[in-house]
LUMSEDO-612241 format. One record per atom (N, C-alpha, C): chain; atom name; z negated, y, x. Coordinates in steps of 0.05 Angstrom, whole numbers. Each point is the difference from the previous one (the first is absolute). Layout:
REM residues N
ATOM  mol  atom       w       v       u
ATOM    A    CA       Z       Y       X
...
//
This chain:
REM residues 137
ATOM  mol  atom       w       v       u
ATOM    A     N   -4131    3654    1908
ATOM    A    CA      11     -19      19
ATOM    A     C      30       4       0
ATOM    A     N      12      -1      24
ATOM    A    CA      29       3       2
ATOM    A     C      14     -26     -10
ATOM    A     N      25       3      -8
ATOM    A    CA      14     -25      -8
ATOM    A     C       3     -20      22
ATOM    A     N       3      10      25
ATOM    A    CA       2     -17      23
ATOM    A     C     -25     -18       3
ATOM    A     N     -23      13      -3
ATOM    A    CA     -25     -16       2
ATOM    A     C      -4     -18     -24
ATOM    A     N       8      10     -24
ATOM    A    CA      -3     -16     -24
ATOM    A     C      16     -26       2
ATOM    A     N      24       1      12
ATOM    A    CA      17     -24       3
ATOM    A     C     -14     -19      19
ATOM    A     N     -10      10      23
ATOM    A    CA     -13     -17      19
ATOM    A     C     -25     -14     -13
ATOM    A     N     -15      15     -16
ATOM    A    CA     -23     -11     -13
ATOM    A     C       8     -23     -19
ATOM    A     N      22       4     -15
ATOM    A    CA      10     -20     -18
ATOM    A     C       9     -25      15
ATOM    A     N      13       3      22
ATOM    A    CA       9     -22      17
ATOM    A     C     -25     -15      10
ATOM    A     N     -19      15      11
ATOM    A    CA     -25     -12      10
ATOM    A     C     -14     -16     -21
ATOM    A     N      -3      12     -24
ATOM    A    CA     -14     -14     -22
ATOM    A     C      15     -25      -8
ATOM    A     N      27       0       0
ATOM    A    CA      15     -24      -7
ATOM    A     C      -4     -22      21
ATOM    A     N      -1       8      25
ATOM    A    CA      -4     -20      21
ATOM    A     C     -28     -12      -1
ATOM    A     N     -20      17      -3
ATOM    A    CA     -28      -9      -1
ATOM    A     C      -5     -19     -23
ATOM    A     N      14       5     -23
ATOM    A    CA      -5     -16     -24
ATOM    A     C      17     -25      -1
ATOM    A     N      19      -4      18
ATOM    A    CA      18     -22      -1
ATOM    A     C     -13     -25      13
ATOM    A     N      -1     -22     -15
ATOM    A    CA     -13     -24       9
ATOM    A     C      14     -12      25
ATOM    A     N      26       0       0
ATOM    A    CA      15     -12      23
ATOM    A     C      -5      16      25
ATOM    A     N       1      27      -2
ATOM    A    CA      -6      17      24
ATOM    A     C     -29      -5       9
ATOM    A     N     -18       1     -19
ATOM    A    CA     -28      -5       7
ATOM    A     C      -5     -27      12
ATOM    A     N      14     -20      -9
ATOM    A    CA      -4     -27      12
ATOM    A     C       9      -1      29
ATOM    A     N      18      17       8
ATOM    A    CA      10       0      27
ATOM    A     C     -15      18      19
ATOM    A     N      -9      24     -10
ATOM    A    CA     -12      20      18
ATOM    A     C     -27       9      -9
ATOM    A     N     -10      -9     -23
ATOM    A    CA     -26       9      -9
ATOM    A     C       3      29      -9
ATOM    A     N     -20      17       8
ATOM    A    CA       1      28      -8
ATOM    A     C       8      18      24
ATOM    A     N      12     -11      20
ATOM    A    CA       7      15      24
ATOM    A     C      26      15      -3
ATOM    A     N      -1      22     -16
ATOM    A    CA      23      17      -5
ATOM    A     C      -9      28       8
ATOM    A     N      14      13      19
ATOM    A    CA      -9      25      12
ATOM    A     C      21      22      -1
ATOM    A     N      -9      24      -2
ATOM    A    CA      17      24       3
ATOM    A     C       0       7      30
ATOM    A     N      19      -9      15
ATOM    A    CA      -1       2      29
ATOM    A     C     -12     -26      11
ATOM    A     N       1      -4      25
ATOM    A    CA      -9     -25      12
ATOM    A     C     -25       3      16
ATOM    A     N     -23      -9     -10
ATOM    A    CA     -24       1      16
ATOM    A     C       2     -18      25
ATOM    A     N     -11       9      21
ATOM    A    CA       2     -15      25
ATOM    A     C     -16     -26      -1
ATOM    A     N     -20      -1     -17
ATOM    A    CA     -18     -23      -1
ATOM    A     C       5     -18     -24
ATOM    A     N      23       3     -14
ATOM    A    CA       5     -15     -24
ATOM    A     C       4     -29       6
ATOM    A     N     -11     -17     -17
ATOM    A    CA       4     -29       3
ATOM    A     C      28      -7     -10
ATOM    A     N      11     -22      11
ATOM    A    CA      27      -9      -8
ATOM    A     C      -3     -23     -20
ATOM    A     N      19      -4     -18
ATOM    A    CA      23      17      -5
ATOM    A     C      -8      25     -16
ATOM    A     N      17      20       0
ATOM    A    CA      -5      24     -16
ATOM    A     C      25      14      -7
ATOM    A     N      -2      19     -18
ATOM    A    CA      22      17     -10
ATOM    A     C      -7      29       5
ATOM    A     N      19      15       9
ATOM    A    CA      -4      29       4
ATOM    A     C      23      16     -12
ATOM    A     N      -7      24      -8
ATOM    A    CA      21      20      -8
ATOM    A     C       9      13      26
ATOM    A     N      26       0       4
ATOM    A    CA      12      13      23
ATOM    A     C      12      27      -8
ATOM    A     N      21       8      14
ATOM    A    CA      13      26      -6
ATOM    A     C      11       0     -28
ATOM    A     N       2      25     -11
ATOM    A    CA       9       4     -27
ATOM    A     C      15      26      -1
ATOM    A     N      17       3     -20
ATOM    A    CA      14      25      -5
ATOM    A     C       6       3     -29
ATOM    A     N       6      25      -8
ATOM    A    CA      10       5     -27
ATOM    A     C      22      20       1
ATOM    A     N      17      -2     -20
ATOM    A    CA      23      18      -3
ATOM    A     C      -2      12     -28
ATOM    A     N      -1      27      -3
ATOM    A    CA      -1      12     -27
ATOM    A     C      25      -8     -16
ATOM    A     N      -4      -5     -26
ATOM    A    CA      22      -7     -18
ATOM    A     C      -6      13     -27
ATOM    A     N       9      25      -2
ATOM    A    CA      -7      16     -24
ATOM    A     C      24       5     -17
ATOM    A     N      -5       1     -27
ATOM    A    CA      20       8     -19
ATOM    A     C     -11      24     -16
ATOM    A     N      14       9     -20
ATOM    A    CA      -9      23     -16
ATOM    A     C     -27      -3     -13
ATOM    A     N      -5     -24     -11
ATOM    A    CA     -24      -4     -16
ATOM    A     C     -20     -20      12
ATOM    A     N       7     -14      21
ATOM    A    CA     -18     -20      12
ATOM    A     C       0       4      30
ATOM    A     N     -24       2      11
ATOM    A    CA      -4      -1      29
ATOM    A     C      -2     -29       8
ATOM    A     N       9      -5      24
ATOM    A    CA      -2     -27      10
ATOM    A     C       3      -2      30
ATOM    A     N      -6     -23      10
ATOM    A    CA       2      -5      29
ATOM    A     C       8     -29       4
ATOM    A     N      15      -5      21
ATOM    A    CA       6     -27       9
ATOM    A     C     -17      -5      24
ATOM    A     N     -16     -21      -1
ATOM    A    CA     -19      -7      21
ATOM    A     C       8     -25      14
ATOM    A     N      -6      -1      26
ATOM    A    CA       5     -23      17
ATOM    A     C     -26      -6      15
ATOM    A     N     -11     -24      -2
ATOM    A    CA     -24      -8      14
ATOM    A     C       6     -24      17
ATOM    A     N     -10       1      25
ATOM    A    CA       1     -23      17
ATOM    A     C     -27     -15      -3
ATOM    A     N       1     -25      -6
ATOM    A    CA     -24     -17      -1
ATOM    A     C       3     -20      22
ATOM    A     N     -20      -2      17
ATOM    A    CA       0     -18      23
ATOM    A     C     -20     -23      -5
ATOM    A     N       9     -24       8
ATOM    A    CA     -18     -23      -1
ATOM    A     C      -3      -9      29
ATOM    A     N     -25      -9       6
ATOM    A    CA      -7      -7      28
ATOM    A     C     -13     -27       0
ATOM    A     N       8     -18      18
ATOM    A    CA     -12     -26       1
ATOM    A     C      -1     -10      29
ATOM    A     N     -20     -14       7
ATOM    A    CA      -2     -11      27
ATOM    A     C      -3     -31       0
ATOM    A     N      18     -13     -13
ATOM    A    CA       0     -29      -1
ATOM    A     C      17     -10      23
ATOM    A     N     -10       5      25
ATOM    A    CA      14      -9      25
ATOM    A     C      29      10       1
ATOM    A     N       5      24     -10
ATOM    A    CA      27      11       2
ATOM    A     C      20     -12     -19
ATOM    A     N      -8     -16     -18
ATOM    A    CA      18     -12     -20
ATOM    A     C       8      21     -21
ATOM    A     N      25      -2     -10
ATOM    A    CA      10      18     -20
ATOM    A     C      -6      -9     -28
ATOM    A     N      -4     -25      -5
ATOM    A    CA      -3     -11     -27
ATOM    A     C     -22      14     -16
ATOM    A     N     -24       3      10
ATOM    A    CA     -21      13     -16
ATOM    A     C       7      29      -8
ATOM    A     N      13      14      19
ATOM    A    CA       8      28      -6
ATOM    A     C      21       0     -22
ATOM    A     N      19     -19       1
ATOM    A    CA      20      -2     -21
ATOM    A     C     -12      -6     -27
ATOM    A     N     -21     -17       0
ATOM    A    CA     -13      -6     -26
ATOM    A     C     -14      25     -10
ATOM    A     N     -12      16      17
ATOM    A    CA     -13      25      -9
ATOM    A     C      20      19     -10
ATOM    A     N      23       3      13
ATOM    A    CA      21      18     -10
ATOM    A     C      10      -9     -28
ATOM    A     N       3     -26      -3
ATOM    A    CA       9      -9     -27
ATOM    A     C     -21       6     -21
ATOM    A     N     -26      -3       6
ATOM    A    CA     -21       6     -19
ATOM    A     C       0      29      -7
ATOM    A     N       3      17      20
ATOM    A    CA       1      29      -5
ATOM    A     C      24       7     -17
ATOM    A     N      23     -11       7
ATOM    A    CA      25       5     -16
ATOM    A     C      -4      -8     -29
ATOM    A     N     -11     -24      -4
ATOM    A    CA      -4     -10     -27
ATOM    A     C     -19      17     -16
ATOM    A     N     -20      12      14
ATOM    A    CA     -19      17     -14
ATOM    A     C      11      28      -7
ATOM    A     N      21       9      14
ATOM    A    CA       9      27      -3
ATOM    A     C      28       3     -12
ATOM    A     N      19     -18       6
ATOM    A    CA      27       4      -8
ATOM    A     C       3       0     -31
ATOM    A     N      10      22     -11
ATOM    A    CA       3       3     -29
ATOM    A     C     -26      -1     -15
ATOM    A     N     -22       5      13
ATOM    A    CA     -27       0     -13
ATOM    A     C      -2      24     -18
ATOM    A     N     -17      -2     -20
ATOM    A    CA      -6      22     -17
ATOM    A     C     -26      12       9
ATOM    A     N       2      19      19
ATOM    A    CA     -23      12      12
ATOM    A     C      -8      25     -16
ATOM    A     N     -25       3      -4
ATOM    A    CA     -10      24     -14
ATOM    A     C      -8      21      20
ATOM    A     N       7      25      -6
ATOM    A    CA      -7      23      16
ATOM    A     C     -19      18     -16
ATOM    A     N     -16      15      15
ATOM    A    CA     -18      19     -14
ATOM    A     C      17      22     -12
ATOM    A     N      -9      10     -23
ATOM    A    CA      14      23     -13
ATOM    A     C       1      23      19
ATOM    A     N      21      15       1
ATOM    A    CA      23       0     -19
ATOM    A     C      24     -16       9
ATOM    A     N      -4     -18      19
ATOM    A    CA      22     -14      12
ATOM    A     C       7     -26     -14
ATOM    A     N      26      -8       2
ATOM    A    CA       9     -25     -11
ATOM    A     C      19     -13      20
ATOM    A     N      -3     -26       3
ATOM    A    CA      17     -15      18
ATOM    A     C      25      -9     -15
ATOM    A     N      23      10       9
ATOM    A    CA      26      -8     -13
ATOM    A     C      10     -26      12
ATOM    A     N      -6      -5      25
ATOM    A    CA      11     -24      14
ATOM    A     C     -17      -5      25
ATOM    A     N      -4     -26       5
ATOM    A    CA     -11      -8      27
ATOM    A     C      15     -25       8
ATOM    A     N      10       0      24
ATOM    A    CA      15     -23      10
ATOM    A     C      -3      -3      30
ATOM    A     N       1     -25       8
ATOM    A    CA       0      -6      29
ATOM    A     C      29       0       9
ATOM    A     N       6      16      20
ATOM    A    CA      28       3       8
ATOM    A     C       6     -14      27
ATOM    A     N     -20      -7      15
ATOM    A    CA       5     -15      25
ATOM    A     C     -26     -12      11
ATOM    A     N       3     -20      17
ATOM    A    CA     -22     -11      14
ATOM    A     C      10     -14      26
ATOM    A     N     -17      -1      19
ATOM    A    CA       7     -14      25
ATOM    A     C     -26      -8      14
ATOM    A     N       3     -20      18
ATOM    A    CA     -23     -10      16
ATOM    A     C       8       1      29
ATOM    A     N     -19       8      17
ATOM    A    CA       5       0      29
ATOM    A     C     -26      -7      14
ATOM    A     N       3      -6      26
ATOM    A    CA     -24      -5      16
ATOM    A     C      -8      27      13
ATOM    A     N     -26       6      -1
ATOM    A    CA     -10      24      13
ATOM    A     C       2      -3      30
ATOM    A     N       0      22      15
ATOM    A    CA       2      -2      29
ATOM    A     C     -23     -16      13
ATOM    A     N     -23      -4     -15
ATOM    A    CA     -21     -16      13
ATOM    A     C       6     -29       1
ATOM    A     N      22      -9     -13
ATOM    A    CA       9     -28       2
ATOM    A     C     -16     -19     -18
ATOM    A     N     -20      10     -14
ATOM    A    CA     -17     -16     -17
ATOM    A     C       2       7     -29
ATOM    A     N       3      26      -5
ATOM    A    CA      -1      10     -28
ATOM    A     C      27       0     -12
ATOM    A     N       2     -12     -24
ATOM    A    CA      25       2     -17
ATOM    A     C      -4      25     -17
ATOM    A     N      21      16      -1
ATOM    A    CA       0      25     -15
ATOM    A     C      23       0     -20
ATOM    A     N      -8       1     -25
ATOM    A    CA      20       2     -22
ATOM    A     C       1      28     -11
ATOM    A     N      24      10      -6
ATOM    A    CA       4      27     -11
ATOM    A     C      15      -2     -26
ATOM    A     N     -11      12     -20
ATOM    A    CA      12       0     -27
ATOM    A     C       4      29      -8
ATOM    A     N      23       7     -11
ATOM    A    CA       4      28     -10
ATOM    A     C       1       0     -30
ATOM    A     N     -16      17     -12
ATOM    A    CA      -1       3     -29
ATOM    A     C      11      27      -8
ATOM    A     N      17       0     -20
ATOM    A    CA      11      25     -11
ATOM    A     C     -11       4     -28
ATOM    A     N     -10      24      -6
ATOM    A    CA     -11       6     -26
ATOM    A     C      11      27     -10
ATOM    A     N       7       1     -26
ATOM    A    CA       8      25     -13
ATOM    A     C     -22       9     -18
ATOM    A     N      -8      25       3
ATOM    A    CA     -23      11     -15
ATOM    A     C      10      24     -15
ATOM    A     N      -9       3     -25
ATOM    A    CA       7      23     -16
ATOM    A     C     -26      13     -12
ATOM    A     N       3      25      -6
ATOM    A    CA     -21      14     -15
ATOM    A     C      12      24     -13
ATOM    A     N     -12      11     -20
ATOM    A    CA      10      24     -13
ATOM    A     C     -22      20      -4
ATOM    A     N       8      24      -6
ATOM    A    CA     -20      21      -6
ATOM    A     C     -11      14      24
ATOM    A     N      14       0      23
ATOM    A    CA     -11      14      23
ATOM    A     C      14      27       4
//
């Protein structure tokens, strides 16, 4: 498994196991957005990584966009609550990665809420930064 995918799996696992996140969205966390998904839900959006290598340790800096979606008559409050729950579950969390990878840092670096063009859906966007290391490659 690539480090990129290992980080996403760790983030997914943290969100699925968090009681506050589950209380707001149940198990509706998706990699990409299904067209028939019930609201509210959370999806993984665009992501990127930047290599960060030294002489003895390989590493990458990862950025993940996590989207929250709600249709409570276009109100922003529920989406803000979901963003807060996701931030609380992830910011400075001690996430475990599959060997040979180790998470050096995970932090939430930004979030925002907006109304989708449909005029009904509140869309929250949260950006997560993670530093991953491994050795022996």
